[in-house]
PASEBA-1860 file (N, C-alpha, C; in nm, 3 decimals):
! residues 192
1> MTRKRTLS> -11.933/-2.161/26.800/-12.060/-2.208/26.850/-12.100/-2.339/26.783 ~ -12.076/-2.351/26.655/-12.110/-2.472/26.582/-12.030/-2.591/26.632 ~ -11.903/-2.568/26.657/-11.817/-2.677/26.706/-11.865/-2.724/26.844 ~ -11.903/-2.631/26.930/-11.951/-2.666/27.064/-12.082/-2.746/27.055 ~ -12.169/-2.706/26.967/-12.296/-2.775/26.948/-12.271/-2.916/26.892 ~ -12.178/-2.930/26.799/-12.144/-3.060/26.741/-12.091/-3.153/26.850 ~ -12.000/-3.103/26.935/-11.946/-3.185/27.043/-12.054/-3.225/27.142 ~ -12.144/-3.132/27.174/-12.249/-3.164/27.271/-12.346/-3.267/27.214
9> TLLPCLLF> -12.360/-3.272/27.084/-12.445/-3.372/27.020/-12.372/-3.505/27.005 ~ -12.246/-3.498/26.971/-12.166/-3.617/26.945/-12.131/-3.694/27.072 ~ -12.103/-3.624/27.179/-12.060/-3.688/27.303/-12.163/-3.788/27.357 ~ -12.291/-3.750/27.371/-12.389/-3.848/27.419/-12.401/-3.969/27.325 ~ -12.390/-3.945/27.197/-12.397/-4.057/27.101/-12.282/-4.154/27.123 ~ -12.161/-4.101/27.141/-12.045/-4.186/27.164/-12.056/-4.261/27.296 ~ -12.106/-4.195/27.399/-12.125/-4.263/27.528/-12.228/-4.375/27.516 ~ -12.339/-4.348/27.448/-12.442/-4.450/27.429/-12.385/-4.567/27.350
17> YGIAVAQV> -12.309/-4.539/27.246/-12.248/-4.644/27.164/-12.152/-4.728/27.249 ~ -12.074/-4.665/27.333/-11.980/-4.736/27.419/-12.051/-4.828/27.516 ~ -12.162/-4.782/27.574/-12.239/-4.865/27.666/-12.301/-4.981/27.591 ~ -12.358/-4.956/27.474/-12.422/-5.063/27.397/-12.322/-5.169/27.356 ~ -12.203/-5.128/27.311/-12.101/-5.224/27.271/-12.054/-5.306/27.390 ~ -12.040/-5.243/27.505/-11.991/-5.312/27.624/-12.089/-5.419/27.671 ~ -12.216/-5.409/27.635/-12.315/-5.506/27.679/-12.318/-5.632/27.594 ~ -12.254/-5.633/27.478/-12.248/-5.752/27.395/-12.132/-5.838/27.445
25> RQIDAANS> -12.163/-5.959/27.489/-12.061/-6.049/27.542/-12.057/-6.175/27.458 ~ -11.938/-6.227/27.440/-11.919/-6.351/27.365/-11.944/-6.471/27.457 ~ -11.996/-6.577/27.400/-12.011/-6.703/27.472/-11.873/-6.768/27.481 ~ -11.841/-6.823/27.596/-11.716/-6.897/27.616/-11.737/-7.037/27.556 ~ -11.702/-7.051/27.429/-11.728/-7.175/27.356/-11.656/-7.295/27.418 ~ -11.539/-7.273/27.475/-11.462/-7.384/27.533/-11.529/-7.442/27.657 ~ -11.614/-7.364/27.724/-11.676/-7.409/27.849/-11.828/-7.409/27.846 ~ -11.887/-7.406/27.727/-12.033/-7.407/27.713/-12.074/-7.529/27.632
33> TIKVQVSK> -12.179/-7.597/27.679/-12.222/-7.720/27.611/-12.374/-7.731/27.603 ~ -12.414/-7.816/27.512/-12.554/-7.854/27.494/-12.560/-8.005/27.517 ~ -12.664/-8.051/27.585/-12.686/-8.194/27.602/-12.828/-8.225/27.557 ~ -12.844/-8.327/27.473/-12.975/-8.367/27.422/-13.008/-8.504/27.480 ~ -13.127/-8.514/27.539/-13.176/-8.640/27.594/-13.284/-8.693/27.500 ~ -13.261/-8.813/27.446/-13.356/-8.877/27.356/-13.404/-9.004/27.425 ~ -13.534/-9.014/27.450/-13.588/-9.129/27.522/-13.646/-9.233/27.428 ~ -13.654/-9.355/27.477/-13.707/-9.466/27.398/-13.858/-9.476/27.414
41> AGILSAFG> -13.921/-9.545/27.319/-14.066/-9.566/27.321/-14.096/-9.696/27.246 ~ -14.220/-9.734/27.244/-14.262/-9.852/27.169/-14.289/-9.972/27.258 ~ -14.361/-10.069/27.204/-14.400/-10.189/27.277/-14.279/-10.264/27.331 ~ -14.174/-10.273/27.253/-14.054/-10.346/27.295/-13.942/-10.250/27.338 ~ -13.980/-10.136/27.394/-13.881/-10.035/27.432/-13.782/-10.086/27.537 ~ -13.818/-10.191/27.609/-13.725/-10.248/27.708/-13.598/-10.298/27.640 ~ -13.605/-10.326/27.511/-13.488/-10.374/27.436/-13.408/-10.259/27.375 ~ -13.459/-10.141/27.384/-13.387/-10.023/27.335/-13.323/-9.950/27.452
49> HDHEITAP> -13.268/-9.835/27.425/-13.212/-9.755/27.533/-13.223/-9.606/27.500 ~ -13.221/-9.527/27.607/-13.224/-9.382/27.592/-13.088/-9.336/27.540 ~ -13.087/-9.220/27.477/-12.961/-9.168/27.422/-12.927/-9.034/27.485 ~ -12.798/-9.014/27.506/-12.747/-8.887/27.555/-12.646/-8.837/27.453 ~ -12.668/-8.715/27.407/-12.585/-8.655/27.302/-12.533/-8.522/27.353 ~ -12.405/-8.495/27.333/-12.348/-8.367/27.375/-12.291/-8.294/27.253 ~ -12.280/-8.164/27.268/-12.219/-8.082/27.162/-12.162/-7.956/27.224 ~ -12.045/-7.915/27.180/-11.995/-7.785/27.224/-12.068/-7.675/27.147
57> IASGTLDA> -12.073/-7.558/27.205/-12.128/-7.443/27.134/-12.014/-7.383/27.053 ~ -12.031/-7.372/26.923/-11.925/-7.323/26.836/-11.900/-7.174/26.858 ~ -12.009/-7.097/26.871/-11.996/-6.953/26.894/-12.131/-6.899/26.939 ~ -12.127/-6.776/26.988/-12.251/-6.714/27.029/-12.226/-6.583/27.100 ~ -12.334/-6.506/27.114/-12.327/-6.378/27.183/-12.450/-6.360/27.271 ~ -12.432/-6.277/27.371/-12.542/-6.233/27.457/-12.535/-6.082/27.461 ~ -12.642/-6.017/27.424/-12.648/-5.871/27.426/-12.746/-5.830/27.535 ~ -12.693/-5.794/27.650/-12.776/-5.758/27.765/-12.856/-5.632/27.739
65> GVKRVELH> -12.804/-5.543/27.655/-12.870/-5.417/27.628/-13.005/-5.434/27.561 ~ -13.014/-5.524/27.466/-13.139/-5.547/27.395/-13.196/-5.685/27.426 ~ -13.138/-5.751/27.526/-13.183/-5.884/27.569/-13.193/-5.979/27.451 ~ -13.079/-6.004/27.389/-13.075/-6.092/27.272/-12.965/-6.196/27.292 ~ -12.995/-6.319/27.252/-12.900/-6.430/27.260/-12.894/-6.496/27.124 ~ -12.772/-6.534/27.084/-12.756/-6.609/26.959/-12.651/-6.717/26.985 ~ -12.685/-6.841/26.946/-12.596/-6.955/26.965/-12.580/-7.030/26.833 ~ -12.458/-7.077/26.807/-12.429/-7.156/26.687/-12.363/-7.287/26.729
73> IDAASMKV> -12.411/-7.397/26.670/-12.357/-7.530/26.699/-12.327/-7.598/26.566 ~ -12.210/-7.659/26.558/-12.173/-7.737/26.440/-12.239/-7.874/26.454 ~ -12.334/-7.906/26.366/-12.409/-8.032/26.377/-12.316/-8.153/26.378 ~ -12.208/-8.148/26.302/-12.115/-8.261/26.295/-12.039/-8.282/26.426 ~ -12.039/-8.183/26.515/-11.968/-8.196/26.642/-12.051/-8.266/26.749 ~ -12.177/-8.293/26.719/-12.262/-8.362/26.816/-12.212/-8.505/26.834 ~ -12.208/-8.549/26.960/-12.147/-8.679/26.990/-12.238/-8.760/27.081 ~ -12.263/-8.884/27.041/-12.340/-8.978/27.124/-12.248/-9.027/27.235
81> VDPGSSDK> -12.290/-9.006/27.361/-12.207/-9.046/27.475/-12.268/-9.163/27.553 ~ -12.388/-9.203/27.521/-12.462/-9.310/27.587/-12.380/-9.393/27.686 ~ -12.381/-9.356/27.814/-12.309/-9.438/27.912/-12.370/-9.578/27.916 ~ -12.288/-9.677/27.927/-12.337/-9.814/27.934/-12.352/-9.882/27.799 ~ -12.339/-9.809/27.690/-12.346/-9.870/27.557/-12.206/-9.909/27.512 ~ -12.200/-10.007/27.425/-12.071/-10.049/27.371/-12.021/-9.945/27.271 ~ -11.891/-9.948/27.244/-11.834/-9.858/27.144/-11.899/-9.879/27.008 ~ -11.927/-10.005/26.977/-11.991/-10.039/26.848/-12.131/-9.977/26.840
89> DRAEIQSA> -12.209/-9.992/26.946/-12.344/-9.935/26.946/-12.339/-9.783/26.935 ~ -12.250/-9.719/27.011/-12.237/-9.573/27.005/-12.201/-9.528/26.863 ~ -12.110/-9.601/26.798/-12.068/-9.565/26.662/-12.185/-9.578/26.564 ~ -12.266/-9.681/26.579/-12.383/-9.699/26.491/-12.486/-9.589/26.512 ~ -12.510/-9.556/26.638/-12.606/-9.450/26.670/-12.555/-9.315/26.619 ~ -12.424/-9.291/26.637/-12.361/-9.167/26.589/-12.378/-9.153/26.438 ~ -12.351/-9.261/26.366/-12.364/-9.260/26.220/-12.508/-9.231/26.177 ~ -12.604/-9.295/26.244/-12.744/-9.273/26.210/-12.786/-9.128/26.242
97> MLGPEVLD> -12.739/-9.076/26.356/-12.776/-8.941/26.398/-12.725/-8.835/26.299 ~ -12.598/-8.849/26.255/-12.541/-8.750/26.163/-12.582/-8.773/26.019 ~ -12.636/-8.890/25.989/-12.672/-8.927/25.852/-12.796/-8.857/25.798 ~ -12.830/-8.889/25.673/-12.938/-8.818/25.604/-13.077/-8.838/25.664 ~ -13.098/-8.945/25.742/-13.230/-8.970/25.799/-13.260/-8.885/25.922 ~ -13.155/-8.833/25.988/-13.180/-8.755/26.111/-13.126/-8.613/26.091 ~ -13.005/-8.583/26.133/-12.953/-8.445/26.124/-12.906/-8.407/25.984 ~ -12.864/-8.504/25.905/-12.808/-8.478/25.773/-12.701/-8.368/25.783
105> ANQYREIV> -12.601/-8.396/25.869/-12.498/-8.297/25.902/-12.414/-8.254/25.784 ~ -12.406/-8.333/25.679/-12.332/-8.290/25.559/-12.404/-8.177/25.487 ~ -12.536/-8.183/25.485/-12.613/-8.079/25.416/-12.647/-7.962/25.508 ~ -12.682/-7.991/25.633/-12.723/-7.887/25.728/-12.618/-7.878/25.837 ~ -12.509/-7.808/25.808/-12.392/-7.804/25.895/-12.414/-7.732/26.028 ~ -12.500/-7.631/26.028/-12.511/-7.546/26.145/-12.650/-7.551/26.208 ~ -12.652/-7.553/26.340/-12.774/-7.540/26.419/-12.765/-7.403/26.486 ~ -12.871/-7.323/26.473/-12.866/-7.184/26.524/-12.990/-7.155/26.607
113> FRSTAVER> -12.967/-7.088/26.720/-13.078/-7.035/26.799/-13.062/-6.883/26.806 ~ -13.169/-6.810/26.776/-13.171/-6.664/26.786/-13.294/-6.624/26.867 ~ -13.273/-6.555/26.976/-13.386/-6.515/27.060/-13.467/-6.405/26.993 ~ -13.596/-6.403/27.025/-13.686/-6.299/26.976/-13.747/-6.221/27.093 ~ -13.747/-6.282/27.213/-13.801/-6.215/27.331/-13.740/-6.278/27.456 ~ -13.717/-6.194/27.556/-13.664/-6.240/27.684/-13.753/-6.180/27.793 ~ -13.811/-6.267/27.877/-13.898/-6.222/27.984/-13.845/-6.271/28.119 ~ -13.832/-6.180/28.212/-13.791/-6.217/28.347/-13.909/-6.281/28.417
121> QSEGKWRV> -13.890/-6.402/28.471/-13.996/-6.473/28.543/-13.990/-6.445/28.693 ~ -13.868/-6.445/28.746/-13.843/-6.415/28.887/-13.693/-6.389/28.900 ~ -13.647/-6.368/29.021/-13.505/-6.339/29.043/-13.419/-6.451/28.986 ~ -13.338/-6.420/28.884/-13.247/-6.518/28.825/-13.312/-6.617/28.730 ~ -13.442/-6.606/28.704/-13.511/-6.699/28.614/-13.572/-6.623/28.497 ~ -13.549/-6.677/28.377/-13.591/-6.610/28.254/-13.660/-6.708/28.161 ~ -13.747/-6.654/28.079/-13.812/-6.731/27.971/-13.764/-6.666/27.842 ~ -13.693/-6.743/27.761/-13.636/-6.690/27.636/-13.706/-6.758/27.519
129> TGDLTLHG> -13.771/-6.679/27.438/-13.838/-6.728/27.318/-13.750/-6.695/27.199 ~ -13.744/-6.787/27.103/-13.662/-6.760/26.986/-13.685/-6.862/26.878 ~ -13.607/-6.850/26.772/-13.617/-6.940/26.657/-13.497/-7.033/26.655 ~ -13.527/-7.163/26.646/-13.424/-7.265/26.633/-13.422/-7.311/26.489 ~ -13.304/-7.305/26.426/-13.288/-7.356/26.290/-13.211/-7.486/26.300 ~ -13.277/-7.594/26.259/-13.224/-7.729/26.270/-13.271/-7.808/26.150 ~ -13.180/-7.879/26.087/-13.216/-7.964/25.972/-13.286/-7.883/25.863 ~ -13.242/-7.760/25.844/-13.296/-7.675/25.739/-13.433/-7.615/25.769
137> QSRPIVLE> -13.483/-7.634/25.890/-13.614/-7.583/25.930/-13.598/-7.485/26.045 ~ -13.673/-7.376/26.045/-13.673/-7.281/26.157/-13.809/-7.284/26.224 ~ -13.806/-7.302/26.356/-13.929/-7.309/26.433/-13.910/-7.233/26.564 ~ -14.018/-7.174/26.617/-14.008/-7.107/26.747/-13.998/-7.210/26.860 ~ -13.914/-7.181/26.959/-13.904/-7.263/27.079/-13.893/-7.172/27.200 ~ -13.911/-7.231/27.318/-13.900/-7.157/27.443/-13.795/-7.223/27.530 ~ -13.704/-7.141/27.585/-13.602/-7.187/27.677/-13.635/-7.137/27.817 ~ -13.627/-7.223/27.915/-13.638/-7.184/28.055/-13.495/-7.170/28.106
145> VVADQGGH> -13.457/-7.052/28.152/-13.317/-7.022/28.184/-13.303/-6.978/28.330 ~ -13.198/-7.028/28.394/-13.159/-6.984/28.527/-13.022/-6.919/28.513 ~ -13.009/-6.797/28.563/-12.884/-6.723/28.550/-12.827/-6.691/28.688 ~ -12.694/-6.693/28.697/-12.632/-6.645/28.820/-12.556/-6.516/28.789 ~ -12.498/-6.456/28.888/-12.431/-6.327/28.871/-12.298/-6.338/28.798 ~ -12.243/-6.459/28.786/-12.110/-6.475/28.728/-12.107/-6.501/28.579 ~ -12.213/-6.473/28.506/-12.214/-6.498/28.362/-12.232/-6.645/28.327 ~ -12.310/-6.715/28.409/-12.338/-6.857/28.387/-12.488/-6.875/28.370
153> YAGTARIR> -12.528/-6.942/28.262/-12.669/-6.963/28.231/-12.692/-7.111/28.206 ~ -12.795/-7.166/28.271/-12.830/-7.306/28.252/-12.979/-7.312/28.227 ~ -13.020/-7.414/28.153/-13.163/-7.424/28.128/-13.199/-7.542/28.042 ~ -13.324/-7.538/27.997/-13.378/-7.650/27.923/-13.482/-7.604/27.821 ~ -13.503/-7.688/27.722/-13.609/-7.668/27.622/-13.651/-7.805/27.573 ~ -13.769/-7.814/27.520/-13.818/-7.939/27.460/-13.862/-7.908/27.318 ~ -13.827/-7.998/27.228/-13.869/-7.984/27.088/-13.919/-8.118/27.037 ~ -13.993/-8.114/26.930/-14.038/-8.236/26.860/-13.957/-8.247/26.732
161> QTEFAIKP> -13.897/-8.363/26.712/-13.814/-8.385/26.594/-13.894/-8.364/26.465 ~ -14.018/-8.410/26.463/-14.099/-8.401/26.342/-14.125/-8.257/26.299 ~ -14.121/-8.163/26.394/-14.140/-8.022/26.359/-14.022/-7.968/26.278 ~ -13.911/-8.041/26.280/-13.791/-8.001/26.205/-13.764/-8.098/26.089 ~ -13.869/-8.165/26.043/-13.862/-8.260/25.930/-13.765/-8.375/25.957 ~ -13.756/-8.416/26.085/-13.675/-8.532/26.122/-13.771/-8.642/26.164 ~ -13.756/-8.757/26.102/-13.839/-8.872/26.137/-13.767/-8.948/26.249 ~ -13.832/-8.963/26.367/-13.768/-9.036/26.476/-13.729/-9.178/26.433
169> VNAAGGTV> -13.608/-9.216/26.470/-13.555/-9.347/26.433/-13.635/-9.457/26.500 ~ -13.660/-9.566/26.424/-13.727/-9.681/26.483/-13.664/-9.810/26.431 ~ -13.691/-9.917/26.503/-13.640/-10.049/26.464/-13.749/-10.152/26.490 ~ -13.729/-10.270/26.436/-13.823/-10.381/26.456/-13.966/-10.340/26.424 ~ -13.983/-10.279/26.308/-14.117/-10.240/26.263/-14.183/-10.135/26.351 ~ -14.103/-10.056/26.422/-14.157/-9.950/26.506/-14.187/-9.993/26.649 ~ -14.160/-10.121/26.681/-14.184/-10.166/26.818/-14.078/-10.113/26.914 ~ -13.964/-10.070/26.860/-13.861/-10.001/26.937/-13.831/-9.873/26.860
177> RVKDEVQI> -13.847/-9.761/26.926/-13.822/-9.633/26.858/-13.783/-9.527/26.960 ~ -13.738/-9.413/26.909/-13.712/-9.300/26.998/-13.837/-9.212/26.996 ~ -13.859/-9.144/27.107/-13.973/-9.053/27.116/-13.951/-8.934/27.025 ~ -14.061/-8.879/26.979/-14.056/-8.759/26.896/-14.001/-8.640/26.977 ~ -14.046/-8.625/27.101/-14.001/-8.513/27.184/-13.865/-8.543/27.246 ~ -13.775/-8.447/27.234/-13.643/-8.457/27.297/-13.624/-8.338/27.389 ~ -13.539/-8.357/27.489/-13.508/-8.250/27.583/-13.367/-8.199/27.556 ~ -13.354/-8.067/27.551/-13.224/-8.003/27.531/-13.188/-7.928/27.659
185> DFDIRLSK> -13.075/-7.965/27.718/-13.023/-7.895/27.836/-12.899/-7.819/27.793 ~ -12.881/-7.700/27.845/-12.763/-7.623/27.808/-12.697/-7.564/27.930 ~ -12.568/-7.546/27.917/-12.485/-7.485/28.021/-12.396/-7.387/27.949 ~ -12.425/-7.260/27.965/-12.356/-7.155/27.889/-12.280/-7.063/27.984 ~ -12.157/-7.036/27.949/-12.074/-6.943/28.026/-12.028/-6.832/27.932 ~ -12.021/-6.712/27.984/-11.976/-6.598/27.905/-11.825/-6.583/27.917 ~ -11.764/-6.534/27.809/-11.621/-6.505/27.812/-11.595/-6.390/27.908 ~ -11.479/-6.392/27.969/-11.445/-6.284/28.065/-11.381/-6.168/27.994
END
């Protein structure tokens, strides 16, 4: 009788564990990317240009069971792609971005997002709230996400650099500078 009772107790636990484990999916790092749009500002902004930065997602998971997402990005892997800029300009912008004044990628190697809440807005649309750790600072942000049935998630978020102890880059006494607010677009695919 004891053995039968033990099996009847153990079996549902094992089934629940199997379902919970099956709901955790890895992010397909090879096919998932982040794109950051940095816009220009200032009186002489016509002499500056907007910046486009891309980065692969190093790793991440999506747990459908508890509606949790976690993403990891190697700060040093971020790349300035600015179409229309010279190689020299891109290299200078890249150096400034990874340097101590902006990302300080040598000291703060990893950028991490961990969700704290996921709310369904409508069919295929979600609002994901979570903490972004960037430049040694963690702050809450909100992601607007569109999902399809094939394990593909796309969306956007906006952050202010100053909230992460990053001083927006400026030139010519501040008459040409980047805006404090940047837009982050992401395209995430799950591993099969």
